[in-house]
C-alpha positions in Angstrom: 0.1 0.0 0.0 1.1 3.7 -0.4 2.2 5.3 2.5 3.0 9.0 3.6 5.5 8.0 6.2 7.4 4.8 6.7 7.8 2.9 10.1 11.1 2.9 11.7 12.1 -0.7 11.0 11.3 -3.4 8.2 12.5 -6.9 7.6 13.3 -5.8 4.0 14.0 -2.5 2.3 13.8 -2.8 -1.7 15.3 0.4 -3.3 13.8 0.7 -6.5 10.4 0.1 -7.7 11.1 -0.5 -11.5 10.5 -4.1 -13.0 13.1 -6.1 -10.7 12.4 -4.2 -7.5 8.4 -4.5 -7.8 8.8 -8.1 -9.1 11.0 -9.0 -6.0 8.7 -7.1 -3.6 5.4 -8.6 -5.0 7.1 -12.1 -4.7 8.2 -11.7 -1.0 5.2 -9.7 0.0 3.2 -12.7 0.4 5.2 -14.0 3.1 5.1 -13.0 6.9 7.6 -10.2 6.2 7.3 -6.2 6.3 8.5 -4.7 3.0 9.3 -1.2 2.4 10.1 -0.2 -1.1 11.6 3.2 -1.9 10.9 4.5 -5.4 12.2 7.9 -6.9 9.3 8.3 -9.3 5.7 8.1 -8.3 4.2 5.0 -10.0 0.9 5.7 -11.8 -1.0 3.5 -13.9 -1.7 6.0 -16.6 1.9 7.3 -16.5 5.0 6.4 -18.3 7.0 8.5 -16.0 8.7 5.5 -14.5 12.0 4.4 -16.9 11.3 0.7 -16.3 7.5 1.0 -17.4 7.9 3.5 -20.7 6.8 2.7 -24.2 9.3 -0.3 -24.7 8.4 -3.9 -24.8 10.1 -6.9 -23.0 10.6 -10.3 -23.9 9.6 -12.6 -21.1 10.9 -16.0 -21.4 8.9 -19.3 -20.7 10.7 -19.6 -17.3 9.8 -16.1 -16.3 5.9 -16.9 -17.0 6.5 -19.8 -14.6 7.9 -17.5 -12.3 5.4 -14.8 -12.3 2.7 -17.8 -12.0 4.3 -18.8 -8.5 3.8 -15.3 -7.6 0.2 -15.2 -8.5 0.4 -12.7 -11.1 0.4 -14.6 -14.4 -3.3 -14.9 -14.7 -3.5 -10.9 -14.9 0.0 -10.6 -17.2 -1.7 -13.4 -19.6 -4.2 -10.8 -20.6 -1.7 -8.3 -21.9 1.0 -10.5 -23.3 1.5 -11.6 -26.8 2.9 -15.2 -27.0 6.2 -16.4 -28.9 5.2 -19.3 -30.8 8.3 -19.6 -33.0 11.8 -18.1 -33.1 13.7 -17.5 -36.4 17.4 -16.9 -36.5 19.1 -15.9 -39.5 22.1 -13.9 -41.0 21.4 -11.2 -43.5 22.9 -12.3 -47.1 24.4 -15.8 -46.0 23.1 -19.3 -46.0 22.1 -20.6 -42.9 19.3 -20.3 -40.5 17.7 -21.8 -37.5 14.0 -22.0 -36.4 12.6 -23.1 -33.0 9.2 -24.0 -32.5 6.9 -24.2 -29.4 5.3 -27.6 -30.7 8.4 -29.1 -31.0 9.5 -28.3 -27.1 6.0 -28.9 -25.8 5.3 -25.6 -24.3 2.3 -23.4 -24.6 5.0 -20.8 -26.0 8.8 -20.2 -26.0 8.2 -16.9 -24.4 6.1 -13.8 -24.3 6.4 -10.3 -25.3 4.9 -7.6 -22.9 4.8 -3.7 -23.1 6.4 -2.4 -20.2 3.6 -0.3 -19.1 1.4 -3.0 -18.8 3.8 -4.8 -16.8 4.2 -1.7 -14.7 0.6 -1.5 -14.2 0.2 -5.1 -12.8 3.3 -4.7 -10.8 2.3 -1.3 -9.1 -1.4 -2.6 -8.6 -0.1 -5.4 -6.7 2.4 -3.7 -4.7 -0.7 -1.0 -3.6 -2.9 -3.7 -2.9 -0.8 -5.3 -0.5 -0.9 -4.8 3.2 2.9 -6.3 3.5 4.3 -4.0 1.3 4.9 -0.2 2.1 5.4 1.8 -1.2 7.0 5.2 -0.1 7.3 7.3 -3.3 8.5 9.7 -4.7 11.7 9.5 -2.0 15.4 8.5 -2.2 18.1 7.4 0.1 20.5 9.9 1.1 22.7 7.6 3.2 23.0 4.0 4.1 25.3 2.7 6.9 26.0 -1.1 8.2 25.1 -1.8 11.6 25.2 -5.1 13.5 21.9 -5.9 12.8 21.7 -5.2 9.0 21.4 -1.4 7.5 20.5 1.9 8.7 19.0 4.0 6.0 18.3 8.0 5.5 15.2 8.0 3.3 14.2 11.6 2.0 10.9 12.7 0.8 10.0 16.2 -0.5 9.8 17.4 3.1 11.5 15.1 5.5 14.4 12.7 6.3 13.4 9.6 7.8 15.8 7.0 9.7 15.1 3.4 8.9 16.8 -0.1 10.1 16.4 -3.1 8.5 17.9 -6.5 8.1 18.3 -6.3 4.5 18.5 -3.8 2.1 17.6 -5.3 -1.9 19.1 -3.0 -4.2 17.3 -3.0 -7.5 17.6 0.8 -8.6 19.1 0.3 -12.0 22.4 0.6 -13.9 23.3 3.9 -12.3 23.3 3.3 -8.5 24.0 6.3 -6.1 23.9 3.8 -3.2 26.6 1.7 -4.9 28.6 4.9 -4.8 27.9 5.7 -1.4 29.1 2.0 -0.4 32.0 2.1 -2.7 30.7 -1.0 -5.0 32.6 -0.5 -8.2 31.7 -2.2 -11.7 33.7 -3.5 -14.3 32.7 -2.0 -17.6 33.1 -3.3 -21.3 31.5 -0.8 -23.7 30.6 -2.6 -27.0 30.6 0.7 -28.9 27.2 0.1 -30.2 23.6 1.7 -29.5 20.2 -0.2 -29.5 17.5 1.3 -31.5 14.0 0.5 -30.1 11.0 1.4 -31.2 7.4 -0.1 -32.1 6.8 -1.1 -35.8 3.9 -1.5 -37.9 4.2 -4.1 -41.0 1.9 -5.2 -43.7 1.3 -8.9 -42.8 0.5 -10.5 -39.7 3.4 -12.0 -37.3 1.7 -15.6 -36.5 3.5 -14.9 -33.2 6.8 -15.5 -34.8 9.8 -13.6 -33.3 13.0 -12.7 -35.6 16.5 -12.5 -34.7 18.2 -11.0 -37.8 22.0 -10.6 -37.9 23.0 -7.9 -40.2 26.0 -5.5 -41.2 25.1 -3.2 -38.4 24.8 -5.8 -35.7 21.8 -7.8 -34.4 18.2 -6.9 -35.2 15.3 -8.2 -33.4 11.6 -8.0 -34.4 9.2 -9.2 -31.6 5.5 -9.9 -32.1 3.1 -7.7 -30.2 -0.8 -7.5 -29.8 -2.4 -5.9 -33.0 -4.5 -2.8 -32.6 -7.2 -2.3 -35.1 -5.9 -3.2 -38.4 -2.3 -2.5 -37.3 0.2 -5.6 -37.3 2.7 -4.5 -34.7 6.0 -5.6 -33.6 8.5 -4.5 -30.9 12.0 -3.8 -33.1 15.5 -3.6 -31.0 18.1 -2.7 -33.6 21.8 -2.7 -32.7 23.9 0.0 -34.5 27.4 1.4 -34.3 27.7 4.8 -32.5 27.9 6.7 -35.7 25.0 4.9 -37.1 22.9 5.7 -34.4 23.4 9.3 -34.6 22.5 9.3 -38.1 19.8 6.9 -38.0 18.2 8.6 -35.1 18.3 11.9 -37.3 16.3 10.2 -40.2 12.7 10.9 -40.9 10.3 7.9 -40.7 10.0 7.0 -44.2 14.0 7.0 -44.8 14.6 5.0 -41.4 11.6 2.4 -42.5 13.6 2.0 -45.9 17.0 1.2 -44.1 15.1 -1.2 -41.9 13.3 -2.9 -44.8 16.7 -3.4 -46.5 18.1 -5.5 -43.5 15.1 -6.9 -42.4 13.7 -8.1 -45.9 10.1 -8.7 -46.6 9.2 -11.4 -44.3 6.5 -9.2 -42.9 5.7 -7.6 -46.2 6.1 -3.7 -46.3 7.0 -2.0 -43.2 4.4 0.8 -42.6 5.1 2.8 -39.6 7.5 3.3 -36.8 6.8 4.8 -33.4 8.7 6.9 -30.8 12.2 5.9 -31.0 14.6 5.3 -28.2 18.4 4.8 -28.2 20.5 3.3 -25.7 24.5 3.1 -25.4 25.3 -0.9 -24.9 27.6 -1.9 -22.3 28.4 -5.1 -20.4 28.4 -3.8 -16.6 29.2 -6.0 -13.6 29.4 -5.3 -10.1 32.4 -6.5 -8.2 30.2 -7.4 -5.3 26.5 -8.6 -5.2 26.4 -9.2 -1.7 27.4 -7.7 1.7 26.0 -8.2 5.1 22.6 -6.8 5.1 23.0 -6.1 1.2 22.2 -7.7 -2.2 21.9 -6.4 -5.7 19.5 -7.4 -8.3 19.0 -6.6 -11.6 21.0 -4.1 -13.9 22.9 -2.6 -10.8 24.3 -6.4 -10.5 24.6 -7.1 -14.2 23.6 -5.2 -17.2 23.8 -7.4 -20.6 23.6 -6.6 -24.2 20.0 -7.1 -25.3 21.1 -9.6 -28.0 20.0 -12.6 -26.6 17.2 -11.3 -24.0 18.8 -12.3 -21.2 18.8 -9.1 -18.9 15.5 -9.0 -17.0 14.9 -12.8 -17.5 18.2 -13.4 -15.7 17.1 -11.1 -13.0 13.8 -12.8 -12.4 15.5 -16.0 -12.0 17.8 -14.3 -9.4 14.8 -12.8 -7.9 13.0 -16.3 -7.5 16.2 -17.8 -5.8 16.5 -15.0 -3.8 13.0 -15.2 -2.2 13.4 -18.7 -1.8 16.6 -18.6 0.3 15.0 -15.7 2.4 11.9 -17.7 3.1 14.0 -20.7 4.2 16.2 -18.1 6.3 12.8 -16.7 8.0 11.4 -20.2 8.7 14.7 -21.2 10.5 14.9 -17.7 12.6 18.2 -16.8 10.6 18.7 -12.8 10.2 17.9 -12.1 6.2 21.1 -10.1 6.1 23.5 -12.7 7.4 26.1 -13.3 4.9 25.9 -17.2 5.3 22.1 -16.6 4.0 23.3 -14.2 1.1 26.3 -16.4 0.1 23.9 -19.3 -0.4 21.8 -17.1 -3.2 25.1 -16.2 -4.7 26.4 -19.8 -5.0 23.2 -20.9 -6.5 22.8 -18.4 -9.2 26.6 -18.0 -10.0 26.6 -20.5 -12.9 23.4 -19.3 -14.4 24.6 -15.7 -14.3 28.2 -16.6 -15.8 26.2 -18.5 -18.6 23.9 -15.9 -19.5 26.8 -13.2 -19.3 29.0 -15.5 -21.4 26.3 -16.5 -24.0 25.2 -12.7 -24.5 29.0 -11.3 -24.9 29.7 -14.3 -27.0 26.9 -13.6 -29.5 27.4 -9.9 -29.6 31.0 -10.4 -30.7 30.4 -13.2 -33.4 27.4 -11.3 -34.7 28.8 -8.0 -34.7 31.4 -8.5 -37.2 31.5 -9.2 -40.8 34.9 -11.1 -41.1 34.8 -14.3 -43.0 35.9 -16.4 -40.1 32.8 -15.1 -38.0 30.5 -15.5 -41.1 31.7 -19.1 -41.2 31.5 -19.6 -37.6 27.7 -18.0 -37.7 26.8 -20.0 -40.4 28.0 -23.5 -38.8 26.4 -22.3 -35.7 23.0 -21.8 -37.0 22.9 -24.8 -39.3 24.0 -26.8 -36.0 21.1 -25.7 -33.8 18.9 -26.4 -36.9 20.2 -29.6 -37.4 22.0 -31.4 -34.2 18.9 -32.0 -31.8 21.4 -31.5 -28.5 22.5 -28.3 -29.5 19.2 -27.3 -30.6 17.5 -28.5 -27.1 20.4 -26.5 -25.3 19.7 -23.3 -27.2 16.2 -23.7 -26.8 16.5 -24.2 -23.2 18.6 -21.1 -22.7 16.1 -19.0 -24.6 13.0 -20.3 -22.6 15.2 -19.6 -19.5 14.9 -23.3 -18.5 18.8 -24.2 -18.3 18.8 -24.5 -14.6 15.6 -26.3 -14.4 
């Protein structure tokens, strides 16, 4: 529920109410724990002001849908998602492609696409309806200090400063974290010298619930299926460009940009007819050097920010969230302090291999499919043919895409 003034102590304080922080709060809020969510931007179901919940779209893996189902939210989300029934992967101008189908893998869908604002509406409505979750916003953390029982926070709203103690702070405030800066938690960053151009597009033909991953001379290009509106066949575009190209393409008018996009995507969905509001973001691999400290755990982009090429970012964060919730539930039932280092180390040990695999896959695909060297082209062709022809490789690739590699 929304509050005007926080209590003096909570079992958990979640810093950041975007997709990851809100998902964690909704998952842990079902337990007998007091939870405070501190968010800088006041959520509003009719507003796009929260950066996590803007006009972009997100691909949820099949595994993520199961996580939301265990949280009791999937019934609401199922009404606003678009299923991915097939994934088609190809390399522009070169022989070799791979195609995955939900029927082959005996699942309802390989994944789902949801508009961020619709996901935000479900998460915010759930938090506001929960008696266990106190949603305090707009507010920010002015200081954070460890104590014997966890952490002490100074939380500021527009008029007052509030001192709050907690056993555990769950930091989910995105890639740029003032709290990490205060605590001296540093990051390793590798800039890919690329930008992602993101927009919704309208095409001539229905998408038939197929997601396309197309590797082009500028880098990976993904088109994800979206729900049709009226007669408009819609999709979500994520187009990787060099830094120079991103500046050039963002300055083009719609007709010129659609022509460039058509040239690289081809005619699979007929003529591209319209492009919506454009967003452009620099792409970087950013990893926190510490994910846990006594009384503190990092979740989402603040822990690991990945290239969007394999759609791993949010889905990995949701798997981290599910694991952390399970371990905290066990600690609570065993009367262990939630912020105890032994509890948090269990979480990190459990998720380390999943995180490493997702990070390595994303980084490898980014490098492999962002160069036009002859060697890389042959490796890509062999890789796509292997996925299409060899059952064991195909199954492994599908499991990773569906977020089931650890299940």
